[in-house]
All heavy atoms as a GROMACS GRO file, in nm:
protein
  596
    1MET      N    1   2.866  -0.920  -1.088
    1MET     CA    2   2.731  -0.907  -1.139
    1MET      C    3   2.711  -0.764  -1.187
    1MET      O    4   2.740  -0.669  -1.116
    1MET     CB    5   2.631  -0.941  -1.029
    1MET     CG    6   2.488  -0.919  -1.070
    1MET     SD    7   2.372  -0.962  -0.940
    1MET     CE    8   2.318  -0.799  -0.894
    2SER      N    9   2.661  -0.749  -1.306
    2SER     CA   10   2.632  -0.614  -1.354
    2SER      C   11   2.482  -0.600  -1.377
    2SER      O   12   2.412  -0.697  -1.408
    2SER     CB   13   2.708  -0.586  -1.484
    2SER     OG   14   2.669  -0.677  -1.585
    3LEU      N   15   2.434  -0.481  -1.356
    3LEU     CA   16   2.292  -0.452  -1.370
    3LEU      C   17   2.264  -0.397  -1.510
    3LEU      O   18   2.348  -0.329  -1.569
    3LEU     CB   19   2.249  -0.349  -1.266
    3LEU     CG   20   2.266  -0.390  -1.120
    3LEU    CD1   21   2.234  -0.273  -1.029
    3LEU    CD2   22   2.178  -0.508  -1.087
    4THR      N   23   2.145  -0.425  -1.558
    4THR     CA   24   2.104  -0.369  -1.686
    4THR      C   25   2.063  -0.224  -1.664
    4THR      O   26   2.039  -0.180  -1.549
    4THR     CB   27   1.984  -0.446  -1.745
    4THR    OG1   28   1.870  -0.426  -1.660
    4THR    CG2   29   2.013  -0.594  -1.759
    5LYS      N   30   2.053  -0.152  -1.770
    5LYS     CA   31   2.011  -0.012  -1.762
    5LYS      C   32   1.871  -0.002  -1.700
    5LYS      O   33   1.844   0.086  -1.618
    5LYS     CB   34   2.012   0.051  -1.902
    5LYS     CG   35   1.988   0.198  -1.903
    5LYS     CD   36   2.003   0.255  -2.043
    5LYS     CE   37   1.981   0.404  -2.040
    5LYS     NZ   38   2.003   0.464  -2.172
    6GLN      N   39   1.783  -0.094  -1.734
    6GLN     CA   40   1.647  -0.094  -1.681
    6GLN      C   41   1.648  -0.121  -1.530
    6GLN      O   42   1.573  -0.059  -1.455
    6GLN     CB   43   1.561  -0.197  -1.753
    6GLN     CG   44   1.416  -0.195  -1.708
    6GLN     CD   45   1.332  -0.295  -1.786
    6GLN    OE1   46   1.384  -0.388  -1.846
    6GLN    NE2   47   1.202  -0.275  -1.784
    7GLU      N   48   1.732  -0.213  -1.485
    7GLU     CA   49   1.741  -0.242  -1.342
    7GLU      C   50   1.794  -0.122  -1.264
    7GLU      O   51   1.744  -0.092  -1.155
    7GLU     CB   52   1.830  -0.364  -1.319
    7GLU     CG   53   1.768  -0.494  -1.366
    7GLU     CD   54   1.865  -0.610  -1.365
    7GLU    OE1   55   1.986  -0.590  -1.392
    7GLU    OE2   56   1.821  -0.723  -1.338
    8ILE      N   57   1.892  -0.055  -1.319
    8ILE     CA   58   1.946   0.066  -1.255
    8ILE      C   59   1.839   0.173  -1.246
    8ILE      O   60   1.822   0.237  -1.142
    8ILE     CB   61   2.071   0.117  -1.330
    8ILE    CG1   62   2.184   0.016  -1.316
    8ILE    CG2   63   2.112   0.255  -1.279
    8ILE    CD1   64   2.303   0.042  -1.405
    9GLN      N   65   1.765   0.192  -1.353
    9GLN     CA   66   1.658   0.292  -1.354
    9GLN      C   67   1.552   0.258  -1.250
    9GLN      O   68   1.506   0.344  -1.176
    9GLN     CB   69   1.594   0.303  -1.491
    9GLN     CG   70   1.486   0.409  -1.498
    9GLN     CD   71   1.431   0.426  -1.638
    9GLN    OE1   72   1.483   0.372  -1.734
    9GLN    NE2   73   1.326   0.503  -1.649
   10TRP      N   74   1.516   0.131  -1.238
   10TRP     CA   75   1.417   0.087  -1.140
   10TRP      C   76   1.466   0.116  -0.998
   10TRP      O   77   1.390   0.164  -0.914
   10TRP     CB   78   1.389  -0.062  -1.159
   10TRP     CG   79   1.293  -0.118  -1.060
   10TRP    CD1   80   1.158  -0.107  -1.061
   10TRP    CD2   81   1.326  -0.194  -0.943
   10TRP    NE1   82   1.104  -0.171  -0.952
   10TRP    CE2   83   1.205  -0.226  -0.878
   10TRP    CE3   84   1.446  -0.238  -0.888
   10TRP    CZ2   85   1.201  -0.298  -0.760
   10TRP    CZ3   86   1.441  -0.312  -0.770
   10TRP    CH2   87   1.319  -0.341  -0.709
   11LEU      N   88   1.594   0.087  -0.971
   11LEU     CA   89   1.650   0.114  -0.839
   11LEU      C   90   1.652   0.263  -0.807
   11LEU      O   91   1.617   0.304  -0.696
   11LEU     CB   92   1.792   0.057  -0.830
   11LEU     CG   93   1.803  -0.095  -0.824
   11LEU    CD1   94   1.948  -0.138  -0.839
   11LEU    CD2   95   1.744  -0.146  -0.695
   12VAL      N   96   1.692   0.344  -0.903
   12VAL     CA   97   1.696   0.489  -0.882
   12VAL      C   98   1.555   0.542  -0.856
   12VAL      O   99   1.534   0.622  -0.764
   12VAL     CB  100   1.761   0.562  -1.002
   12VAL    CG1  101   1.742   0.712  -0.994
   12VAL    CG2  102   1.909   0.527  -1.010
   13GLU      N  103   1.458   0.497  -0.934
   13GLU     CA  104   1.319   0.540  -0.913
   13GLU      C  105   1.270   0.500  -0.776
   13GLU      O  106   1.199   0.575  -0.709
   13GLU     CB  107   1.228   0.484  -1.022
   13GLU     CG  108   1.248   0.548  -1.157
   13GLU     CD  109   1.172   0.479  -1.269
   13GLU    OE1  110   1.102   0.377  -1.243
   13GLU    OE2  111   1.183   0.526  -1.383
   14GLY      N  112   1.307   0.381  -0.730
   14GLY     CA  113   1.268   0.336  -0.597
   14GLY      C  114   1.325   0.423  -0.488
   14GLY      O  115   1.256   0.461  -0.393
   15VAL      N  116   1.452   0.458  -0.501
   15VAL     CA  117   1.515   0.545  -0.401
   15VAL      C  118   1.452   0.683  -0.402
   15VAL      O  119   1.423   0.741  -0.297
   15VAL     CB  120   1.667   0.554  -0.427
   15VAL    CG1  121   1.730   0.665  -0.343
   15VAL    CG2  122   1.734   0.421  -0.400
   16LEU      N  123   1.427   0.738  -0.520
   16LEU     CA  124   1.370   0.872  -0.530
   16LEU      C  125   1.226   0.878  -0.482
   16LEU      O  126   1.178   0.985  -0.442
   16LEU     CB  127   1.379   0.923  -0.674
   16LEU     CG  128   1.520   0.951  -0.725
   16LEU    CD1  129   1.517   0.989  -0.873
   16LEU    CD2  130   1.589   1.058  -0.643
   17SER      N  131   1.155   0.766  -0.484
   17SER     CA  132   1.015   0.768  -0.444
   17SER      C  133   0.994   0.741  -0.295
   17SER      O  134   0.882   0.745  -0.246
   17SER     CB  135   0.935   0.666  -0.526
   17SER     OG  136   0.970   0.534  -0.489
   18THR      N  137   1.102   0.714  -0.221
   18THR     CA  138   1.087   0.690  -0.078
   18THR      C  139   1.056   0.820  -0.006
   18THR      O  140   1.093   0.928  -0.049
   18THR     CB  141   1.213   0.626  -0.016
   18THR    OG1  142   1.323   0.712  -0.039
   18THR    CG2  143   1.240   0.490  -0.074
   19ARG      N  144   0.983   0.804   0.105
   19ARG     CA  145   0.944   0.921   0.185
   19ARG      C  146   0.981   0.897   0.330
   19ARG      O  147   0.995   0.783   0.374
   19ARG     CB  148   0.793   0.944   0.172
   19ARG     CG  149   0.750   0.982   0.032
   19ARG     CD  150   0.601   1.016   0.025
   19ARG     NE  151   0.518   0.942   0.118
   19ARG     CZ  152   0.458   0.827   0.091
   19ARG    NH1  153   0.473   0.770  -0.025
   19ARG    NH2  154   0.383   0.767   0.180
   20GLU      N  155   0.990   1.002   0.405
   20GLU     CA  156   1.027   0.995   0.546
   20GLU      C  157   0.925   0.916   0.628
   20GLU      O  158   0.959   0.846   0.722
   20GLU     CB  159   1.040   1.136   0.601
   20GLU     CG  160   1.142   1.148   0.712
   20GLU     CD  161   1.163   1.292   0.750
   20GLU    OE1  162   1.230   1.364   0.675
   20GLU    OE2  163   1.110   1.330   0.855
   21ASP      N  164   0.797   0.929   0.592
   21ASP     CA  165   0.691   0.867   0.671
   21ASP      C  166   0.646   0.732   0.615
   21ASP      O  167   0.540   0.683   0.649
   21ASP     CB  168   0.572   0.962   0.683
   21ASP     CG  169   0.507   0.992   0.548
   21ASP    OD1  170   0.569   0.967   0.444
   21ASP    OD2  171   0.392   1.040   0.549
   22GLU      N  172   0.727   0.671   0.534
   22GLU     CA  173   0.692   0.545   0.469
   22GLU      C  174   0.684   0.432   0.572
   22GLU      O  175   0.757   0.430   0.669
   22GLU     CB  176   0.800   0.512   0.366
   22GLU     CG  177   0.757   0.414   0.264
   22GLU     CD  178   0.855   0.408   0.148
   22GLU    OE1  179   0.889   0.514   0.094
   22GLU    OE2  180   0.896   0.298   0.114
   23ILE      N  181   0.591   0.338   0.550
   23ILE     CA  182   0.576   0.223   0.639
   23ILE      C  183   0.609   0.096   0.562
   23ILE      O  184   0.607   0.092   0.440
   23ILE     CB  185   0.434   0.214   0.698
   23ILE    CG1  186   0.328   0.196   0.589
   23ILE    CG2  187   0.405   0.334   0.787
   23ILE    CD1  188   0.189   0.166   0.642
   24GLY      N  189   0.638  -0.009   0.637
   24GLY     CA  190   0.667  -0.139   0.578
   24GLY      C  191   0.540  -0.223   0.566
   24GLY      O  192   0.431  -0.184   0.609
   25CYS      N  193   0.558  -0.341   0.513
   25CYS     CA  194   0.444  -0.431   0.490
   25CYS      C  195   0.374  -0.470   0.620
   25CYS      O  196   0.251  -0.473   0.626
   25CYS     CB  197   0.489  -0.555   0.414
   25CYS     SG  198   0.547  -0.521   0.246
   26ASP      N  199   0.450  -0.500   0.725
   26ASP     CA  200   0.388  -0.541   0.852
   26ASP      C  201   0.299  -0.431   0.908
   26ASP      O  202   0.186  -0.457   0.951
   26ASP     CB  203   0.494  -0.579   0.955
   26ASP     CG  204   0.564  -0.710   0.922
   26ASP    OD1  205   0.508  -0.789   0.843
   26ASP    OD2  206   0.674  -0.733   0.975
   27ASP      N  207   0.348  -0.307   0.908
   27ASP     CA  208   0.267  -0.195   0.956
   27ASP      C  209   0.145  -0.174   0.868
   27ASP      O  210   0.035  -0.149   0.917
   27ASP     CB  211   0.349  -0.066   0.960
   27ASP     CG  212   0.449  -0.063   1.074
   27ASP    OD1  213   0.428  -0.136   1.172
   27ASP    OD2  214   0.547   0.012   1.064
   28CYS      N  215   0.164  -0.186   0.738
   28CYS     CA  216   0.053  -0.168   0.646
   28CYS      C  217  -0.056  -0.271   0.672
   28CYS      O  218  -0.174  -0.237   0.686
   28CYS     CB  219   0.101  -0.176   0.502
   28CYS     SG  220  -0.031  -0.162   0.379
   29LEU      N  221  -0.015  -0.397   0.680
   29LEU     CA  222  -0.113  -0.504   0.697
   29LEU      C  223  -0.183  -0.499   0.833
   29LEU      O  224  -0.297  -0.543   0.846
   29LEU     CB  225  -0.048  -0.640   0.674
   29LEU     CG  226  -0.002  -0.664   0.529
   29LEU    CD1  227   0.072  -0.796   0.518
   29LEU    CD2  228  -0.119  -0.658   0.432
   30SER      N  229  -0.116  -0.440   0.932
   30SER     CA  230  -0.181  -0.427   1.063
   30SER      C  231  -0.289  -0.319   1.062
   30SER      O  232  -0.376  -0.317   1.148
   30SER     CB  233  -0.078  -0.399   1.173
   30SER     OG  234  -0.028  -0.267   1.163
   31ARG      N  235  -0.283  -0.229   0.963
   31ARG     CA  236  -0.381  -0.119   0.956
   31ARG      C  237  -0.472  -0.128   0.834
   31ARG      O  238  -0.560  -0.044   0.816
   31ARG     CB  239  -0.308   0.015   0.955
   31ARG     CG  240  -0.232   0.041   1.083
   31ARG     CD  241  -0.177   0.179   1.086
   31ARG     NE  242  -0.035   0.174   1.056
   31ARG     CZ  243   0.039   0.280   1.032
   31ARG    NH1  244  -0.014   0.398   1.031
   31ARG    NH2  245   0.167   0.267   1.008
   32VAL      N  246  -0.452  -0.227   0.750
   32VAL     CA  247  -0.527  -0.234   0.625
   32VAL      C  248  -0.677  -0.258   0.649
   32VAL      O  249  -0.760  -0.214   0.570
   32VAL     CB  250  -0.466  -0.338   0.529
   32VAL    CG1  251  -0.501  -0.480   0.568
   32VAL    CG2  252  -0.506  -0.309   0.386
   33GLY      N  253  -0.711  -0.322   0.759
   33GLY     CA  254  -0.852  -0.344   0.791
   33GLY      C  255  -0.926  -0.212   0.813
   33GLY      O  256  -1.036  -0.191   0.760
   34ALA      N  257  -0.865  -0.125   0.890
   34ALA     CA  258  -0.925   0.008   0.915
   34ALA      C  259  -0.933   0.087   0.786
   34ALA      O  260  -1.033   0.157   0.760
   34ALA     CB  261  -0.843   0.084   1.019
   35TYR      N  262  -0.831   0.074   0.702
   35TYR     CA  263  -0.831   0.145   0.573
   35TYR      C  264  -0.946   0.093   0.486
   35TYR      O  265  -1.021   0.172   0.427
   35TYR     CB  266  -0.696   0.127   0.504
   35TYR     CG  267  -0.689   0.196   0.370
   35TYR    CD1  268  -0.661   0.332   0.363
   35TYR    CD2  269  -0.713   0.128   0.252
   35TYR    CE1  270  -0.655   0.397   0.241
   35TYR    CE2  271  -0.708   0.192   0.130
   35TYR     CZ  272  -0.679   0.326   0.125
   35TYR     OH  273  -0.675   0.391   0.004
   36ALA      N  274  -0.961  -0.038   0.477
   36ALA     CA  275  -1.066  -0.099   0.395
   36ALA      C  276  -1.205  -0.058   0.443
   36ALA      O  277  -1.292  -0.025   0.362
   36ALA     CB  278  -1.053  -0.251   0.394
   37GLU      N  279  -1.225  -0.059   0.574
   37GLU     CA  280  -1.355  -0.019   0.628
   37GLU      C  281  -1.386   0.128   0.597
   37GLU      O  282  -1.500   0.163   0.568
   37GLU     CB  283  -1.359  -0.044   0.779
   37GLU     CG  284  -1.364  -0.191   0.812
   37GLU     CD  285  -1.355  -0.219   0.961
   37GLU    OE1  286  -1.338  -0.124   1.040
   37GLU    OE2  287  -1.365  -0.337   0.997
   38THR      N  288  -1.284   0.212   0.601
   38THR     CA  289  -1.302   0.354   0.568
   38THR      C  290  -1.341   0.370   0.422
   38THR      O  291  -1.432   0.446   0.390
   38THR     CB  292  -1.172   0.432   0.598
   38THR    OG1  293  -1.139   0.415   0.737
   38THR    CG2  294  -1.187   0.580   0.567
   39VAL      N  295  -1.273   0.297   0.336
   39VAL     CA  296  -1.304   0.303   0.192
   39VAL      C  297  -1.446   0.255   0.166
   39VAL      O  298  -1.522   0.320   0.093
   39VAL     CB  299  -1.201   0.220   0.111
   39VAL    CG1  300  -1.246   0.202  -0.033
   39VAL    CG2  301  -1.064   0.285   0.116
   40LEU      N  302  -1.483   0.142   0.224
   40LEU     CA  303  -1.617   0.087   0.203
   40LEU      C  304  -1.727   0.178   0.256
   40LEU      O  305  -1.836   0.182   0.200
   40LEU     CB  306  -1.629  -0.051   0.266
   40LEU     CG  307  -1.555  -0.163   0.193
   40LEU    CD1  308  -1.562  -0.293   0.272
   40LEU    CD2  309  -1.612  -0.183   0.053
   41ALA      N  310  -1.696   0.252   0.360
   41ALA     CA  311  -1.794   0.345   0.416
   41ALA      C  312  -1.803   0.473   0.334
   41ALA      O  313  -1.891   0.556   0.358
   41ALA     CB  314  -1.759   0.378   0.561
   42GLY      N  315  -1.712   0.490   0.238
   42GLY     CA  316  -1.713   0.609   0.154
   42GLY      C  317  -1.663   0.733   0.226
   42GLY      O  318  -1.693   0.845   0.185
   43LEU      N  319  -1.586   0.714   0.332
   43LEU     CA  320  -1.535   0.825   0.411
   43LEU      C  321  -1.402   0.874   0.355
   43LEU      O  322  -1.332   0.801   0.284
   43LEU     CB  323  -1.518   0.782   0.556
   43LEU     CG  324  -1.644   0.731   0.626
   43LEU    CD1  325  -1.609   0.676   0.763
   43LEU    CD2  326  -1.747   0.842   0.636
   44THR      N  327  -1.366   0.995   0.391
   44THR     CA  328  -1.236   1.049   0.355
   44THR      C  329  -1.130   0.976   0.436
   44THR      O  330  -1.147   0.951   0.555
   44THR     CB  331  -1.230   1.200   0.389
   44THR    OG1  332  -1.334   1.266   0.316
   44THR    CG2  333  -1.096   1.261   0.353
   45ILE      N  334  -1.021   0.942   0.370
   45ILE     CA  335  -0.912   0.871   0.437
   45ILE      C  336  -0.846   0.967   0.535
   45ILE      O  337  -0.797   1.072   0.496
   45ILE     CB  338  -0.808   0.820   0.335
   45ILE    CG1  339  -0.873   0.732   0.228
   45ILE    CG2  340  -0.694   0.747   0.406
   45ILE    CD1  341  -0.941   0.608   0.279
   46PRO      N  342  -0.845   0.931   0.664
   46PRO     CA  343  -0.782   1.019   0.763
   46PRO      C  344  -0.631   1.022   0.747
   46PRO      O  345  -0.570   0.928   0.691
   46PRO     CB  346  -0.822   0.958   0.897
   46PRO     CG  347  -0.857   0.818   0.868
   46PRO     CD  348  -0.904   0.813   0.726
   47GLU      N  349  -0.571   1.125   0.797
   47GLU     CA  350  -0.426   1.142   0.787
   47GLU      C  351  -0.352   1.020   0.843
   47GLU      O  352  -0.250   0.979   0.788
   47GLU     CB  353  -0.383   1.268   0.862
   47GLU     CG  354  -0.241   1.310   0.834
   47GLU     CD  355  -0.213   1.344   0.690
   47GLU    OE1  356  -0.300   1.401   0.621
   47GLU    OE2  357  -0.100   1.314   0.643
   48ALA      N  358  -0.404   0.960   0.947
   48ALA     CA  359  -0.338   0.845   1.011
   48ALA      C  360  -0.330   0.724   0.917
   48ALA      O  361  -0.246   0.636   0.938
   48ALA     CB  362  -0.413   0.807   1.138
   49LEU      N  363  -0.415   0.718   0.815
   49LEU     CA  364  -0.414   0.605   0.722
   49LEU      C  365  -0.353   0.640   0.587
   49LEU      O  366  -0.351   0.558   0.496
   49LEU     CB  367  -0.556   0.550   0.704
   49LEU     CG  368  -0.617   0.484   0.827
   49LEU    CD1  369  -0.762   0.443   0.800
   49LEU    CD2  370  -0.535   0.364   0.871
   50ARG      N  371  -0.304   0.762   0.572
   50ARG     CA  372  -0.244   0.802   0.443
   50ARG      C  373  -0.120   0.719   0.411
   50ARG      O  374  -0.093   0.691   0.294
   50ARG     CB  375  -0.208   0.950   0.445
   50ARG     CG  376  -0.325   1.041   0.452
   50ARG     CD  377  -0.380   1.065   0.316
   50ARG     NE  378  -0.494   1.155   0.330
   50ARG     CZ  379  -0.592   1.159   0.247
   50ARG    NH1  380  -0.592   1.080   0.142
   50ARG    NH2  381  -0.692   1.242   0.265
   51THR      N  382  -0.046   0.678   0.512
   51THR     CA  383   0.073   0.596   0.485
   51THR      C  384   0.033   0.458   0.433
   51THR      O  385   0.105   0.400   0.351
   51THR     CB  386   0.161   0.582   0.611
   51THR    OG1  387   0.081   0.532   0.718
   51THR    CG2  388   0.224   0.714   0.650
   52VAL      N  389  -0.081   0.407   0.479
   52VAL     CA  390  -0.132   0.280   0.427
   52VAL      C  391  -0.168   0.297   0.280
   52VAL      O  392  -0.132   0.214   0.195
   52VAL     CB  393  -0.254   0.232   0.509
   52VAL    CG1  394  -0.316   0.108   0.445
   52VAL    CG2  395  -0.215   0.205   0.653
   53GLU      N  396  -0.238   0.405   0.250
   53GLU     CA  397  -0.278   0.434   0.112
   53GLU      C  398  -0.156   0.441   0.021
   53GLU      O  399  -0.153   0.381  -0.087
   53GLU     CB  400  -0.355   0.566   0.111
   53GLU     CG  401  -0.414   0.603  -0.022
   53GLU     CD  402  -0.499   0.728  -0.008
   53GLU    OE1  403  -0.451   0.830   0.044
   53GLU    OE2  404  -0.615   0.720  -0.050
   54ALA      N  405  -0.052   0.510   0.066
   54ALA     CA  406   0.070   0.524  -0.014
   54ALA      C  407   0.139   0.388  -0.031
   54ALA      O  408   0.186   0.354  -0.140
   54ALA     CB  409   0.164   0.624   0.051
   55HIS      N  410   0.144   0.310   0.075
   55HIS     CA  411   0.210   0.179   0.067
   55HIS      C  412   0.136   0.088  -0.031
   55HIS      O  413   0.199   0.016  -0.109
   55HIS     CB  414   0.216   0.114   0.206
   55HIS     CG  415   0.292  -0.014   0.206
   55HIS    ND1  416   0.429  -0.019   0.221
   55HIS    CD2  417   0.250  -0.142   0.192
   55HIS    CE1  418   0.468  -0.146   0.215
   55HIS    NE2  419   0.361  -0.223   0.198
   56LEU      N  420   0.004   0.092  -0.028
   56LEU     CA  421  -0.075   0.008  -0.119
   56LEU      C  422  -0.052   0.045  -0.265
   56LEU      O  423  -0.059  -0.041  -0.353
   56LEU     CB  424  -0.223   0.016  -0.084
   56LEU     CG  425  -0.263  -0.046   0.049
   56LEU    CD1  426  -0.410  -0.018   0.079
   56LEU    CD2  427  -0.233  -0.195   0.053
   57ARG      N  428  -0.024   0.170  -0.291
   57ARG     CA  429   0.008   0.213  -0.428
   57ARG      C  430   0.139   0.154  -0.476
   57ARG      O  431   0.156   0.123  -0.593
   57ARG     CB  432   0.018   0.366  -0.435
   57ARG     CG  433  -0.106   0.438  -0.470
   57ARG     CD  434  -0.081   0.582  -0.511
   57ARG     NE  435   0.008   0.654  -0.421
   57ARG     CZ  436  -0.032   0.724  -0.314
   57ARG    NH1  437  -0.160   0.730  -0.284
   57ARG    NH2  438   0.055   0.786  -0.238
   58ASP      N  439   0.234   0.139  -0.383
   58ASP     CA  440   0.370   0.099  -0.420
   58ASP      C  441   0.400  -0.050  -0.403
   58ASP      O  442   0.500  -0.098  -0.454
   58ASP     CB  443   0.472   0.178  -0.337
   58ASP     CG  444   0.464   0.327  -0.364
   58ASP    OD1  445   0.420   0.366  -0.473
   58ASP    OD2  446   0.503   0.404  -0.274
   59CYS      N  447   0.316  -0.123  -0.329
   59CYS     CA  448   0.348  -0.262  -0.296
   59CYS      C  449   0.242  -0.357  -0.352
   59CYS      O  450   0.131  -0.366  -0.298
   59CYS     CB  451   0.358  -0.277  -0.144
   59CYS     SG  452   0.397  -0.445  -0.092
   60PRO      N  453   0.273  -0.429  -0.457
   60PRO     CA  454   0.175  -0.518  -0.518
   60PRO      C  455   0.128  -0.630  -0.424
   60PRO      O  456   0.012  -0.670  -0.429
   60PRO     CB  457   0.246  -0.576  -0.640
   60PRO     CG  458   0.384  -0.529  -0.637
   60PRO     CD  459   0.400  -0.428  -0.529
   61GLU      N  460   0.215  -0.679  -0.337
   61GLU     CA  461   0.176  -0.787  -0.246
   61GLU      C  462   0.072  -0.738  -0.145
   61GLU      O  463  -0.029  -0.805  -0.122
   61GLU     CB  464   0.298  -0.843  -0.173
   61GLU     CG  465   0.393  -0.920  -0.263
   61GLU     CD  466   0.495  -0.829  -0.333
   61GLU    OE1  467   0.504  -0.709  -0.301
   61GLU    OE2  468   0.565  -0.880  -0.423
   62CYS      N  469   0.096  -0.622  -0.085
   62CYS     CA  470  -0.001  -0.570   0.012
   62CYS      C  471  -0.130  -0.527  -0.058
   62CYS      O  472  -0.239  -0.544  -0.002
   62CYS     CB  473   0.060  -0.452   0.089
   62CYS     SG  474   0.186  -0.505   0.208
   63ARG      N  475  -0.117  -0.474  -0.177
   63ARG     CA  476  -0.237  -0.434  -0.254
   63ARG      C  477  -0.323  -0.557  -0.282
   63ARG      O  478  -0.446  -0.552  -0.271
   63ARG     CB  479  -0.198  -0.364  -0.383
   63ARG     CG  480  -0.316  -0.306  -0.458
   63ARG     CD  481  -0.276  -0.218  -0.576
   63ARG     NE  482  -0.172  -0.275  -0.661
   63ARG     CZ  483  -0.047  -0.231  -0.668
   63ARG    NH1  484  -0.007  -0.132  -0.592
   63ARG    NH2  485   0.040  -0.287  -0.747
   64GLU      N  486  -0.261  -0.670  -0.311
   64GLU     CA  487  -0.335  -0.794  -0.335
   64GLU      C  488  -0.410  -0.838  -0.208
   64GLU      O  489  -0.526  -0.877  -0.215
   64GLU     CB  490  -0.238  -0.903  -0.380
   64GLU     CG  491  -0.305  -1.031  -0.420
   64GLU     CD  492  -0.205  -1.135  -0.471
   64GLU    OE1  493  -0.110  -1.097  -0.541
   64GLU    OE2  494  -0.225  -1.253  -0.438
   65GLU      N  495  -0.343  -0.829  -0.094
   65GLU     CA  496  -0.407  -0.862   0.034
   65GLU      C  497  -0.525  -0.767   0.061
   65GLU      O  498  -0.632  -0.811   0.104
   65GLU     CB  499  -0.307  -0.852   0.149
   65GLU     CG  500  -0.199  -0.956   0.147
   65GLU     CD  501  -0.250  -1.095   0.178
   65GLU    OE1  502  -0.345  -1.109   0.257
   65GLU    OE2  503  -0.195  -1.191   0.122
   66TYR      N  504  -0.504  -0.639   0.035
   66TYR     CA  505  -0.609  -0.539   0.055
   66TYR      C  506  -0.730  -0.568  -0.035
   66TYR      O  507  -0.844  -0.565   0.011
   66TYR     CB  508  -0.554  -0.399   0.026
   66TYR     CG  509  -0.659  -0.295   0.002
   66TYR    CD1  510  -0.742  -0.251   0.105
   66TYR    CD2  511  -0.676  -0.241  -0.125
   66TYR    CE1  512  -0.840  -0.156   0.082
   66TYR    CE2  513  -0.773  -0.145  -0.148
   66TYR     CZ  514  -0.855  -0.102  -0.045
   66TYR     OH  515  -0.952  -0.010  -0.068
   67GLU      N  516  -0.704  -0.597  -0.161
   67GLU     CA  517  -0.814  -0.624  -0.254
   67GLU      C  518  -0.892  -0.749  -0.214
   67GLU      O  519  -1.015  -0.752  -0.226
   67GLU     CB  520  -0.760  -0.634  -0.396
   67GLU     CG  521  -0.716  -0.498  -0.450
   67GLU     CD  522  -0.639  -0.506  -0.581
   67GLU    OE1  523  -0.613  -0.618  -0.631
   67GLU    OE2  524  -0.604  -0.398  -0.634
   68ALA      N  525  -0.822  -0.851  -0.164
   68ALA     CA  526  -0.890  -0.972  -0.117
   68ALA      C  527  -0.976  -0.940   0.006
   68ALA      O  528  -1.090  -0.987   0.016
   68ALA     CB  529  -0.788  -1.080  -0.084
   69LEU      N  530  -0.924  -0.859   0.095
   69LEU     CA  531  -0.999  -0.819   0.213
   69LEU      C  532  -1.121  -0.738   0.174
   69LEU      O  533  -1.231  -0.759   0.226
   69LEU     CB  534  -0.910  -0.736   0.307
   69LEU     CG  535  -0.978  -0.677   0.430
   69LEU    CD1  536  -1.037  -0.786   0.518
   69LEU    CD2  537  -0.880  -0.590   0.508
   70LEU      N  538  -1.106  -0.648   0.080
   70LEU     CA  539  -1.216  -0.565   0.032
   70LEU      C  540  -1.328  -0.653  -0.025
   70LEU      O  541  -1.446  -0.632   0.006
   70LEU     CB  542  -1.164  -0.469  -0.075
   70LEU     CG  543  -1.225  -0.332  -0.086
   70LEU    CD1  544  -1.211  -0.254   0.043
   70LEU    CD2  545  -1.161  -0.256  -0.200
   71LEU      N  546  -1.291  -0.753  -0.104
   71LEU     CA  547  -1.391  -0.845  -0.160
   71LEU      C  548  -1.464  -0.921  -0.049
   71LEU      O  549  -1.586  -0.936  -0.053
   71LEU     CB  550  -1.323  -0.944  -0.256
   71LEU     CG  551  -1.288  -0.893  -0.393
   71LEU    CD1  552  -1.209  -0.998  -0.470
   71LEU    CD2  553  -1.412  -0.852  -0.470
   72ALA      N  554  -1.388  -0.968   0.048
   72ALA     CA  555  -1.448  -1.044   0.159
   72ALA      C  556  -1.544  -0.956   0.239
   72ALA      O  557  -1.654  -0.999   0.274
   72ALA     CB  558  -1.340  -1.098   0.250
   73LEU      N  559  -1.505  -0.832   0.264
   73LEU     CA  560  -1.592  -0.740   0.338
   73LEU      C  561  -1.718  -0.706   0.258
   73LEU      O  562  -1.826  -0.698   0.315
   73LEU     CB  563  -1.516  -0.613   0.375
   73LEU     CG  564  -1.407  -0.629   0.481
   73LEU    CD1  565  -1.327  -0.501   0.495
   73LEU    CD2  566  -1.469  -0.669   0.615
   74ARG      N  567  -1.703  -0.690   0.129
   74ARG     CA  568  -1.820  -0.660   0.043
   74ARG      C  569  -1.916  -0.779   0.041
   74ARG      O  570  -2.036  -0.762   0.045
   74ARG     CB  571  -1.775  -0.624  -0.097
   74ARG     CG  572  -1.719  -0.486  -0.109
   74ARG     CD  573  -1.684  -0.454  -0.252
   74ARG     NE  574  -1.632  -0.319  -0.260
   74ARG     CZ  575  -1.533  -0.282  -0.340
   74ARG    NH1  576  -1.477  -0.371  -0.421
   74ARG    NH2  577  -1.492  -0.158  -0.341
   75ASP      N  578  -1.860  -0.899   0.031
   75ASP     CA  579  -1.943  -1.020   0.027
   75ASP      C  580  -2.017  -1.044   0.158
   75ASP      O  581  -2.126  -1.099   0.158
   75ASP     CB  582  -1.857  -1.143  -0.007
   75ASP     CG  583  -1.812  -1.144  -0.152
   75ASP    OD1  584  -1.868  -1.066  -0.234
   75ASP    OD2  585  -1.721  -1.222  -0.184
   76SER      N  586  -1.957  -1.002   0.269
   76SER     CA  587  -2.022  -1.025   0.398
   76SER      C  588  -2.122  -0.917   0.435
   76SER      O  589  -2.196  -0.933   0.531
   76SER     CB  590  -1.915  -1.034   0.509
   76SER     OG  591  -1.854  -0.909   0.530
   77ALA      N  592  -2.125  -0.810   0.358
   77ALA     CA  593  -2.219  -0.701   0.388
   77ALA      C  594  -2.357  -0.728   0.337
   77ALA      O  595  -2.389  -0.806   0.258
   77ALA     CB  596  -2.167  -0.571   0.327
   0.00000   0.00000   0.00000
């Protein structure tokens, strides 16, 4: 199997964008509620939730879950 130039570039960008303090989807989703409540309250994101913020930027699946949660919280307010 050979990779296209675009696939190689995507892989290299993914490796270069990783960070030491990066979290996975399970960790993100376990903390996304606190992150959403902080955002809705208009508060500054605390350092403890910065990894959630970074993960949501990079992961479309978790971002979709976060956006659905945000809508649900807004509707219930």
